[in-house]
Structure formats: structure tokens, C-alpha cells
C-alpha positions in Angstrom: -37.6 26.7 22.8 -34.9 27.8 20.3 -32.3 27.4 23.0 -33.0 23.7 23.6 -32.8 23.0 19.9 -29.4 24.7 19.7 -28.0 22.5 22.5 -29.3 19.3 20.8 -27.8 20.3 17.5 -24.4 21.1 19.2 -24.4 17.6 20.7 -25.2 16.0 17.3 -22.5 17.9 15.5 -20.0 17.1 18.2 -20.1 13.5 17.0 -19.6 14.4 13.4 -16.5 16.0 11.9 -15.3 17.1 8.4 -13.1 14.5 6.8 -10.2 16.8 6.0 -10.2 18.2 9.6 -10.3 14.7 11.1 -7.3 13.6 8.9 -5.4 16.6 10.1 -6.3 16.1 13.8 -5.3 12.4 13.6 -1.9 13.5 12.2 -2.3 11.5 9.0 -1.1 14.5 7.0 0.9 17.6 7.9 -1.7 20.2 6.9 -5.4 20.5 6.4 -4.8 21.7 2.9 -2.9 18.5 2.1 -5.7 16.4 3.7 -8.3 18.2 1.5 -6.2 17.7 -1.6 -5.8 13.9 -0.8 -9.6 13.7 -0.6 -10.2 15.7 -3.8 -7.8 13.4 -5.6 -10.1 10.5 -4.8 -7.6 8.6 -2.6 -9.9 8.3 0.4 -12.8 6.0 0.9 -15.3 6.1 3.7 -17.1 2.8 4.3 -15.9 1.6 0.9 -17.4 4.6 -0.9 -15.0 6.9 -2.7 -15.2 10.5 -1.4 -14.1 13.6 -3.3 -15.3 16.3 -1.0 -13.2 17.3 2.0 -16.3 18.4 3.8 -17.7 14.9 3.9 -18.8 14.0 7.4 -17.0 11.3 9.5 -18.3 9.8 12.7 -17.2 7.1 15.1 -17.4 3.7 13.6 -16.6 4.7 10.0 -13.9 2.8 8.2 -11.5 4.9 6.1 -9.3 3.5 3.4 -6.5 5.9 2.5 -4.1 5.4 -0.4 -0.9 7.5 0.2 2.8 7.2 1.0 3.2 4.3 -1.4 0.7 2.1 0.4 -2.9 1.7 1.6 -4.0 2.2 5.2 -7.3 1.0 6.6 -8.5 2.8 9.8 -11.5 2.7 12.0 -12.6 6.1 13.4 -12.9 5.9 17.1 -13.8 9.5 17.9 -13.8 13.0 16.3 -10.9 15.2 17.2 -11.2 18.2 19.4 -7.8 19.6 18.5 -4.5 18.7 16.7 -2.7 17.5 19.8 0.5 15.4 20.3 0.8 12.1 18.5 -0.2 10.1 21.6 -3.5 12.0 21.6 -4.0 11.6 17.9 -3.6 7.8 18.0 -6.6 7.6 20.3 -8.8 8.9 17.4 -8.4 5.8 15.3 -7.6 2.1 15.3 -5.3 0.7 12.6 -7.0 -2.2 10.9 -4.5 -2.8 8.1 -1.4 -1.2 6.7 -0.2 -2.4 3.3 3.0 -0.9 2.2 3.5 -1.4 -1.6 7.1 -0.3 -1.6 8.3 -3.3 0.4 6.9 -5.9 -2.0 8.3 -4.2 -5.1 12.0 -4.1 -4.2 13.9 -6.4 -6.5 16.6 -8.7 -5.3 19.7 -9.3 -7.4 21.2 -12.8 -7.7 24.7 -13.4 -6.6 27.1 -12.3 -9.4 24.4 -10.3 -11.2 25.8 -7.0 -10.1 26.9 -4.2 -12.4 30.4 -4.7 -13.8 33.2 -2.9 -12.0 35.5 -0.4 -13.7 38.1 -3.1 -14.2 35.5 -5.5 -15.7 34.3 -2.7 -18.1 37.9 -2.1 -19.3 38.4 -5.8 -19.9 35.1 -6.0 -21.8 36.0 -3.0 -23.9 39.5 -4.5 -24.7 37.9 -7.8 -25.6 35.2 -6.3 -27.9 37.6 -3.8 -29.4 35.7 -0.7 -28.3 37.7 2.4 -27.5 
């Protein structure tokens, strides 16, 4: 009787995985410690709910919103990971819904002629203003 219950619980837990472990298996971060720290810093949401415990359970179908690397990534969990394998195996664990990179939109463009003065220009300005 206890034996059957154990098998059922193993099957149920096979579909659920710790958030920090899943982030590491999916190669979002280099180490499980970094994944846990990201979650503790409040930069991960599971189904729009902010999570601060690395032990939070993740299952197939959950949507993760991750704020890191200067942007926001929205992923759909397709499966729990069995190991930290090669990148091709890791990409099968999730589907990228959206990837917003903040750094691209912030870069300023200079207008023509609005560059910094050259050394020659600086010397002419100093001579004209009477400095040095």
C-alpha cells in the first residue's frame, strides 16, 4: 500500500521543479546560486505573481517574467529539466514569448557636427577665450 503511494508521488513531483533549479537547467543563468539570488531579489514572476523564494514550484504551462541582463524576458515553461545539458537540450524546456532589451532603446544618437571638439578645436577655443 505504501509502495503504490510512493510511485504516485514520484510521478507528481516529476512534473514540478524548483524555480532556481529550472532556471539553471534552462541555462538562463550560469549557476544555481545566481538563479536563487535573482529570485530572492524579486526579479522573477511566475504567472504574473512576484516570487522571492527559490524553492517556488514551476510546472509546464507556467509563464515566467524575468528581469535581467538589461531587459525583460517572458518565457513559457514547456517541461521540467532532468539535467543541465547542452544548449540545444535546454531550449526545449521553454518557449520564448517576448524578449525586450532595454539597452537598445536607450542608446542616444548624436546629430552631425555635435561631436566632441578635437584637440585642434580645443586649442582654438582656448586661444579665442583667452584661457591658458
